[in-house]
C-alpha positions as a printed NumPy array, in Angstrom:
array([[  3.175, -26.281, -48.288],
       [  1.001, -23.875, -46.323],
       [  1.88 , -23.424, -42.695],
       [ -0.858, -22.826, -40.172],
       [ -0.429, -19.594, -38.229],
       [  1.113, -19.99 , -34.818],
       [ -1.466, -19.16 , -32.168],
       [ -0.618, -16.244, -29.922],
       [  0.609, -17.42 , -26.521],
       [ -1.873, -17.071, -23.714],
       [ -1.051, -14.643, -20.957],
       [  0.262, -16.598, -17.967],
       [ -2.179, -17.187, -15.158],
       [ -1.424, -15.217, -12.029],
       [  0.426, -16.956,  -9.23 ],
       [ -2.746, -16.932,  -7.083],
       [ -5.31 , -17.414,  -9.862],
       [ -6.599, -20.551,  -8.134],
       [ -7.649, -18.628,  -5.021],
       [-10.93 , -17.012,  -4.065],
       [-10.826, -14.081,  -1.665],
       [-13.79 , -12.445,   0.047],
       [-12.964,  -8.853,   0.968],
       [-15.066,  -7.428,   3.803],
       [-12.61 ,  -4.61 ,   4.481],
       [-12.665,  -0.949,   3.632],
       [-10.494,   2.175,   3.584],
       [ -6.803,   1.198,   3.239],
       [ -5.018,  -1.516,   5.243],
       [ -7.371,  -4.382,   4.344],
       [ -7.961,  -3.264,   0.747],
       [ -4.197,  -2.845,   0.241],
       [ -3.748,  -6.478,   1.261],
       [ -6.514,  -7.765,  -1.005],
       [ -5.265,  -5.695,  -3.943],
       [ -1.899,  -7.442,  -3.595],
       [ -3.672, -10.804,  -3.744],
       [ -5.794,  -9.631,  -6.672],
       [ -2.787,  -8.367,  -8.609],
       [ -1.259, -11.833,  -8.225],
       [ -4.347, -13.348,  -9.811],
       [ -6.724, -14.131,  -6.95 ],
       [-10.428, -13.609,  -7.645],
       [-11.293, -10.962,  -5.05 ],
       [-14.948, -10.22 ,  -4.337],
       [-15.316,  -6.905,  -2.504],
       [-18.492,  -6.655,  -0.433],
       [-19.793,  -3.09 ,  -0.088],
       [-22.827,  -1.484,   1.52 ],
       [-25.576,  -0.713,  -1.012],
       [-25.773,   2.969,  -1.934],
       [-22.636,   3.888,   0.022],
       [-19.759,   1.507,  -0.551],
       [-16.248,   1.862,   0.762],
       [-15.692,   5.104,   2.698],
       [-12.877,   6.076,   0.324],
       [-15.28 ,   6.362,  -2.608],
       [-16.213,   9.73 ,  -1.065],
       [-12.822,  10.805,   0.33 ],
       [-12.056,  13.76 ,  -1.907],
       [-11.059,  15.987,  -3.485],
       [ -9.482,  15.064,  -5.772],
       [-12.386,  13.471,  -7.644],
       [-12.501,  11.772, -11.025],
       [-13.508,  14.092, -13.849],
       [-16.301,  13.444, -16.329],
       [-15.918,  13.695, -20.108],
       [-16.339,  17.463, -19.902],
       [-13.501,  17.717, -17.387],
       [-15.798,  18.509, -14.469],
       [-15.327,  16.761, -11.114],
       [-17.719,  13.923, -10.31 ],
       [-18.675,  12.618,  -6.875],
       [-16.273,   9.658,  -7.206],
       [-13.03 ,  10.11 ,  -5.246],
       [ -9.665,   9.096,  -6.667],
       [ -8.616,   7.64 ,  -3.282],
       [-10.635,   4.456,  -3.879],
       [ -8.61 ,   3.667,  -7.018],
       [ -5.374,   3.387,  -5.036],
       [ -6.228,   0.049,  -3.437],
       [ -9.112,  -1.639,  -5.257],
       [ -7.777,  -2.643,  -8.659],
       [ -8.521,  -6.159,  -9.964],
       [-11.5  ,  -6.654,  -7.629],
       [-15.164,  -7.249,  -8.344],
       [-17.64 ,  -5.118,  -6.376],
       [-20.791,  -6.719,  -4.958],
       [-23.261,  -4.751,  -2.868],
       [-24.786,  -6.65 ,   0.067],
       [-26.375,  -5.235,   3.2  ],
       [-24.862,  -7.401,   5.924],
       [-27.262,  -5.929,   8.479],
       [-30.041,  -8.032,   6.915],
       [-30.497, -11.748,   7.518],
       [-30.594, -12.433,   3.779],
       [-27.424, -10.416,   3.275],
       [-25.658, -12.38 ,   5.984],
       [-26.741, -15.619,   4.351],
       [-25.322, -14.493,   1.003],
       [-21.967, -13.581,   2.563],
       [-21.817, -16.888,   4.434],
       [-22.498, -18.731,   1.199],
       [-19.671, -16.856,  -0.524],
       [-17.33 , -17.493,   2.423],
       [-18.122, -21.205,   2.319],
       [-16.513, -21.394,  -1.113],
       [-13.672, -18.948,  -0.483],
       [-10.057, -19.572,   0.479],
       [ -9.507, -16.271,   2.297],
       [-11.633, -13.682,   4.089],
       [-10.184, -10.288,   4.989],
       [-12.074,  -7.93 ,   7.329],
       [-11.263,  -4.831,   9.361],
       [-14.219,  -4.423,  11.697],
       [-13.67 ,  -3.61 ,  15.36 ],
       [-12.951,  -6.601,  17.589],
       [-16.112,  -8.684,  17.838],
       [-17.954,  -6.496,  15.348],
       [-18.867,  -9.306,  12.94 ],
       [-19.952, -11.855,  15.563],
       [-23.448, -10.382,  15.75 ],
       [-23.843, -11.054,  12.026],
       [-22.529, -14.613,  12.223],
       [-19.578, -13.546,  10.07 ],
       [-16.776, -13.899,  12.607],
       [-14.   , -16.468,  12.33 ],
       [-15.692, -19.044,  14.565],
       [-18.897, -18.933,  12.536],
       [-17.307, -19.009,   9.085],
       [-14.614, -21.564,   9.886],
       [-17.366, -23.901,  11.083],
       [-18.785, -23.715,   7.552],
       [-15.382, -23.875,   5.857],
       [-12.562, -25.351,   7.969],
       [-10.028, -24.554,   5.221],
       [-10.816, -20.852,   5.442],
       [ -8.002, -18.407,   6.202],
       [ -9.578, -15.472,   8.002],
       [ -7.517, -12.295,   8.384],
       [ -8.719,  -9.641,  10.83 ],
       [ -7.173,  -6.162,  10.655],
       [ -7.732,  -3.93 ,  13.688],
       [ -6.045,  -0.993,  15.33 ],
       [ -4.767,  -2.802,  18.42 ],
       [ -5.442,  -6.509,  17.941],
       [ -7.861,  -8.887,  19.619],
       [ -6.114,  -8.945,  23.015],
       [ -4.837,  -6.341,  25.443],
       [ -6.475,  -3.34 ,  27.12 ],
       [ -6.85 ,  -1.391,  23.855],
       [ -8.499,  -4.216,  21.898],
       [-11.955,  -2.547,  21.894],
       [-10.609,   0.746,  20.535],
       [-10.862,   1.86 ,  16.94 ],
       [ -7.474,   2.385,  15.351],
       [ -6.441,   4.866,  12.691],
       [ -3.129,   5.306,  10.925],
       [ -2.522,   8.831,  12.242],
       [ -3.332,   7.815,  15.81 ],
       [ -0.991,   4.829,  15.618],
       [  1.784,   6.892,  14.031],
       [  1.552,   9.103,  17.112],
       [  1.246,   6.348,  19.737],
       [  4.009,   4.165,  18.312],
       [  6.675,   6.868,  18.425],
       [  6.949,   7.108,  14.641],
       [  5.96 ,  10.781,  14.676],
       [  8.557,  11.461,  17.383],
       [ 11.337,  10.595,  14.901],
       [  9.686,  12.255,  11.876],
       [ 10.142,  15.966,  11.255],
       [ 12.7  ,  18.592,  12.147],
       [ 14.033,  19.135,  15.672],
       [ 12.022,  21.368,  17.969],
       [ 14.661,  24.131,  17.883],
       [ 14.545,  24.48 ,  14.072],
       [ 11.956,  26.389,  12.001],
       [  9.018,  24.099,  11.404],
       [ 10.223,  21.766,  14.115],
       [  7.934,  19.286,  15.832],
       [  6.552,  15.79 ,  15.291],
       [  5.032,  15.043,  11.882],
       [  3.063,  12.269,  10.272],
       [  4.527,  10.58 ,   7.227],
       [  3.012,  11.944,   3.991],
       [  1.099,   8.739,   3.239],
       [ -0.622,   6.34 ,   5.639],
       [  2.416,   4.121,   5.992],
       [  1.135,   2.074,   8.937],
       [ -1.997,   1.124,   6.997],
       [  0.158,   0.249,   4.   ],
       [  2.677,  -1.762,   5.997],
       [ -0.184,  -3.564,   7.731],
       [ -1.628,  -4.473,   4.344],
       [  1.74 ,  -5.831,   3.24 ],
       [  2.252,  -7.807,   6.466],
       [ -1.286,  -9.166,   6.135],
       [ -0.487, -10.318,   2.597],
       [  2.605, -12.112,   3.886],
       [  0.67 , -13.727,   6.735],
       [ -2.019, -14.973,   4.349],
       [  0.568, -16.504,   2.027],
       [  2.169, -18.184,   5.048],
       [ -1.202, -19.552,   6.163],
       [ -1.884, -20.851,   2.658],
       [  1.444, -22.682,   2.692],
       [  0.627, -24.159,   6.102],
       [ -2.749, -25.303,   4.76 ],
       [ -0.955, -27.401,   2.15 ],
       [  0.388, -29.499,   5.038],
       [ -2.482, -29.407,   7.52 ],
       [ -5.558, -29.05 ,   5.324],
       [ -6.854, -26.452,   7.788],
       [ -7.239, -22.704,   7.696],
       [ -6.523, -20.368,  10.576],
       [ -7.208, -16.945,  12.036],
       [ -4.747, -14.085,  11.461],
       [ -4.791, -11.229,  13.996],
       [ -3.188,  -8.175,  12.331],
       [ -2.904,  -4.987,  14.382],
       [ -1.764,  -1.574,  13.191],
       [ -0.016,  -0.967,  16.52 ],
       [  1.937,  -4.224,  16.284],
       [  3.051,  -3.34 ,  12.778],
       [  4.013,   0.207,  13.75 ],
       [  6.259,  -1.057,  16.536],
       [  7.879,  -3.569,  14.164],
       [  8.633,  -1.047,  11.428],
       [ 10.442,   1.26 ,  13.812],
       [ 13.26 ,  -1.047,  12.67 ],
       [ 16.704,   0.367,  13.504],
       [ 15.192,   3.14 ,  15.631],
       [ 13.366,   0.59 ,  17.767],
       [ 16.35 ,  -1.737,  17.96 ],
       [ 18.58 ,   1.151,  18.956],
       [ 16.325,   2.06 ,  21.863],
       [ 15.731,  -1.523,  23.017],
       [ 19.436,  -2.296,  23.168],
       [ 20.909,   1.028,  24.293],
       [ 18.113,   2.666,  26.233],
       [ 18.642,   5.864,  24.241],
       [ 15.423,   7.447,  22.968],
       [ 15.906,   8.611,  19.339],
       [ 15.177,  12.208,  18.421],
       [ 14.035,  13.954,  15.255],
       [ 16.756,  14.772,  12.739],
       [ 14.718,  16.056,   9.82 ],
       [ 16.048,  14.408,   6.659],
       [ 19.268,  13.305,   8.345],
       [ 20.037,   9.727,   9.331],
       [ 20.781,   8.883,  12.981],
       [ 23.605,   6.476,  12.117],
       [ 24.893,   7.462,   8.661],
       [ 26.489,  10.785,   7.621],
       [ 26.122,  12.471,   5.148],
       [ 22.709,  11.035,   4.328],
       [ 20.276,  13.928,   3.836],
       [ 19.213,  16.813,   1.605],
       [ 21.596,  19.631,   0.705],
       [ 21.074,  23.087,  -0.815],
       [ 22.205,  23.656,  -4.404],
       [ 22.459,  26.723,  -6.627],
       [ 18.864,  26.213,  -7.817],
       [ 17.115,  24.208,  -5.111],
       [ 17.941,  21.109,  -3.108],
       [ 19.288,  17.647,  -3.8  ],
       [ 19.533,  14.423,  -1.865],
       [ 22.84 ,  12.741,  -1.053],
       [ 22.617,   9.177,   0.288],
       [ 26.271,   8.422,   1.047],
       [ 26.208,   5.103,   2.838],
       [ 29.885,   4.15 ,   3.19 ],
       [ 33.394,   5.551,   3.381],
       [ 34.214,   4.773,  -0.242],
       [ 31.275,   6.812,  -1.489],
       [ 32.282,   9.683,   0.774],
       [ 35.85 ,   9.612,  -0.536],
       [ 34.605,   9.686,  -4.135],
       [ 32.303,  12.606,  -3.323],
       [ 35.186,  14.525,  -1.793],
       [ 37.375,  13.863,  -4.825],
       [ 34.635,  15.091,  -7.186],
       [ 33.995,  18.168,  -5.027],
       [ 37.696,  18.952,  -4.749],
       [ 37.996,  18.672,  -0.969],
       [ 40.351,  16.729,   1.282],
       [ 37.753,  15.869,   3.927],
       [ 38.096,  12.129,   3.38 ],
       [ 41.654,  12.322,   4.711],
       [ 40.704,  14.223,   7.865],
       [ 40.42 ,  12.01 ,  10.974],
       [ 37.15 ,  13.785,  11.933],
       [ 35.493,  12.708,   8.69 ],
       [ 37.415,   9.688,   7.384],
       [ 34.986,   7.066,   8.769],
       [ 31.247,   7.024,   9.112],
       [ 31.463,   6.685,  12.899],
       [ 33.659,   9.775,  13.024],
       [ 31.341,  11.674,  10.699],
       [ 28.353,  10.905,  12.942],
       [ 30.261,  12.313,  15.934],
       [ 31.352,  15.41 ,  13.974],
       [ 28.114,  15.86 ,  12.022],
       [ 27.712,  19.487,  13.19 ],
       [ 31.113,  20.402,  11.749],
       [ 30.855,  18.497,   8.449],
       [ 27.371,  19.434,   7.245],
       [ 27.952,  23.249,   7.075],
       [ 31.183,  22.633,   5.144],
       [ 29.32 ,  20.442,   2.665],
       [ 26.465,  22.918,   2.307],
       [ 28.905,  25.661,   1.344],
       [ 30.207,  23.411,  -1.454],
       [ 26.863,  22.062,  -2.691],
       [ 25.469,  25.588,  -3.12 ],
       [ 28.061,  26.242,  -5.837],
       [ 26.407,  24.074,  -8.521],
       [ 22.803,  23.486,  -9.652],
       [ 21.188,  20.151,  -8.853],
       [ 21.447,  18.759, -12.392],
       [ 25.202,  19.399, -12.499],
       [ 25.738,  17.588,  -9.22 ],
       [ 23.772,  14.586, -10.481],
       [ 25.856,  14.418, -13.675],
       [ 29.094,  14.91 , -11.764],
       [ 28.408,  12.168,  -9.2  ],
       [ 26.471,   9.595, -11.207],
       [ 29.427,   7.916, -12.912],
       [ 31.315,   7.881,  -9.609],
       [ 28.636,   5.73 ,  -7.954],
       [ 27.795,   8.401,  -5.398],
       [ 24.014,   8.232,  -4.725],
       [ 22.606,  11.642,  -5.596],
       [ 19.228,  12.744,  -6.878],
       [ 16.672,  15.483,  -7.253],
       [ 13.818,  15.861,  -4.791],
       [ 10.758,  15.413,  -6.984],
       [  7.152,  16.257,  -6.455],
       [  4.775,  13.439,  -7.38 ],
       [  4.141,  14.847, -10.856],
       [  7.854,  14.969, -11.56 ],
       [  8.256,  11.454, -10.196],
       [  5.669,   9.982, -12.581],
       [  7.309,  11.908, -15.446],
       [ 10.756,  10.541, -14.593],
       [ 12.2  ,   8.458, -17.469],
       [ 12.973,   5.52 , -15.163],
       [  9.409,   5.473, -13.841],
       [  8.037,   5.65 , -17.376],
       [ 10.411,   2.968, -18.648],
       [  9.192,   0.605, -15.948],
       [  5.54 ,   1.313, -16.818],
       [  4.617,   2.359, -13.3  ],
       [  1.346,   4.054, -14.256],
       [ -1.303,   1.788, -15.784],
       [ -4.607,   2.737, -17.383],
       [ -7.641,   0.449, -17.293],
       [-11.221,   0.673, -18.457],
       [-14.064,  -0.33 , -16.202],
       [-16.345,  -1.352, -19.048],
       [-15.995,  -3.106, -22.375],
       [-17.371,  -1.317, -25.418],
       [-21.141,  -1.111, -25.206],
       [-21.311,  -2.22 , -21.558],
       [-21.055,   1.156, -19.853],
       [-24.376,   1.829, -18.108],
       [-26.321,   5.014, -18.621],
       [-25.349,   7.679, -16.117],
       [-21.895,   6.242, -15.406],
       [-19.402,   9.009, -16.144],
       [-16.123,   7.374, -15.092],
       [-14.603,   4.665, -17.264],
       [-10.836,   5.041, -17.573],
       [ -8.889,   4.785, -14.318],
       [ -5.135,   5.211, -13.86 ],
       [ -3.314,   3.53 , -10.979],
       [  0.28 ,   2.89 ,  -9.909],
       [  1.448,  -0.469, -11.215],
       [  2.145,  -3.377,  -8.912],
       [  5.846,  -3.499,  -8.002],
       [  5.687,  -7.309,  -7.751],
       [  7.588,  -8.549, -10.801],
       [  7.522, -12.323, -11.209],
       [  9.145, -13.712, -14.343],
       [  6.739, -16.624, -14.867],
       [  3.522, -15.493, -13.176],
       [  3.522, -11.682, -13.252],
       [  0.689,  -9.541, -11.883],
       [ -2.282,  -9.338, -14.22 ],
       [ -4.632,  -6.491, -15.062],
       [ -8.182,  -7.832, -15.207],
       [-10.505,  -5.303, -13.57 ],
       [-10.218,  -1.568, -13.106],
       [-11.157,  -0.294,  -9.639],
       [-14.862,  -1.073,  -9.907],
       [-17.933,   1.094,  -9.775],
       [-20.085,   0.437,  -6.716],
       [-21.89 ,  -2.882,  -7.166],
       [-20.648,  -3.242, -10.732],
       [-20.359,  -7.038, -10.519],
       [-23.214,  -7.881,  -8.14 ],
       [-25.428,  -9.694, -10.628],
       [-22.576, -11.548, -12.33 ],
       [-21.013, -12.795,  -9.091],
       [-24.278, -13.933,  -7.5  ],
       [-25.196, -15.807, -10.666],
       [-21.738, -17.337, -11.132],
       [-20.964, -18.216,  -7.512],
       [-24.371, -18.888,  -5.988],
       [-26.433, -19.824,  -9.035],
       [-29.016, -17.087,  -8.491],
       [-31.241, -16.237, -11.415],
       [-32.277, -12.799, -12.607],
       [-35.585, -13.06 , -10.739],
       [-33.871, -14.023,  -7.487],
       [-31.471, -11.092,  -7.771],
       [-34.258,  -8.675,  -8.641],
       [-36.184,  -9.82 ,  -5.563],
       [-33.177,  -9.324,  -3.297],
       [-32.629,  -5.865,  -4.732],
       [-36.3  ,  -4.968,  -4.243],
       [-36.037,  -5.995,  -0.569],
       [-32.978,  -3.751,  -0.054],
       [-30.532,  -6.633,   0.414],
       [-28.39 ,  -5.648,  -2.598]])
């Protein structure tokens, strides 16, 4: 008896593969949100200005290299937050462009935009206009300061909000130390947090729509998010009245929880409880865990200035790798301080597949003059056992999917699209 071959199982559909998202945002906060939705399977159509596109396409160096290893004019920044999307170029300043976007919004589940407050009303692309066409539409606006309050008309930028929110006041070394002063975080964390909160809000609105049948407007503000993610620092001030100060890499409420010098560099110790501290002391050959000044975390916070120099004298006696080996099997959190290259080369990072390579074009589809095909991005950290993130589209070239989307979604023929392009709409 001959057995028929068992067909290969199909890749599971993404958790949001039934959703259509229209992305009118650019730079980072909005695109970070829509990339999350896209990674989970949503069909995300990114609308970009013809000939220019998202600002981050030009934010370099670094730039992608061509086949000869020479830098192109395409910035790597764009790749960070535009995977799994399809790029369509439409000039929304034209009446025909506005009509195309309205037609796409009428058949979308979600719109995400990050124009200044009221900026899309003149195009008939604001929430009131689009929800009238599609009452089930979930419309997420991302602004610097929200749609209410005295700062609502202002443009908002991550760096500005890091400063205004107090985040920079608790980031960096104290004023009386070398290099002291307020610092921004090394990546645009407020933009990124706003994108994550926006993703959560959209998923909440989708769940509400299951019950009500109606969409709603989401008002996401960088300033609101920045105040929320002050977390323990904000809660400490609100409930004690004490304004936190900068402590460099130290923790305001946990000691020792910071970097330490070693024989060949620096390492990070993240000792979060008394048991870990006792095990560190045993491994280091000290009796500090039995001293009343250091036996509890509360006591160590009070006597921080006495403990840290004692620890530094000990940690300098071994290289970083020896400390990691010594402490690892004792469940004392300890690690090297990597640069980004070292981090991506780390065996744990590689084992988890946290760098993914995609091609923009299938064989034979790469247009003449396009020099960038393979794009590497950091993998989605969202790991769902049944509906994991999918890799469908590399961060797209500008307008790469314009013709396909307009034909598929709006039924436009080649002649219609050619006419729109000739009139500068696409």
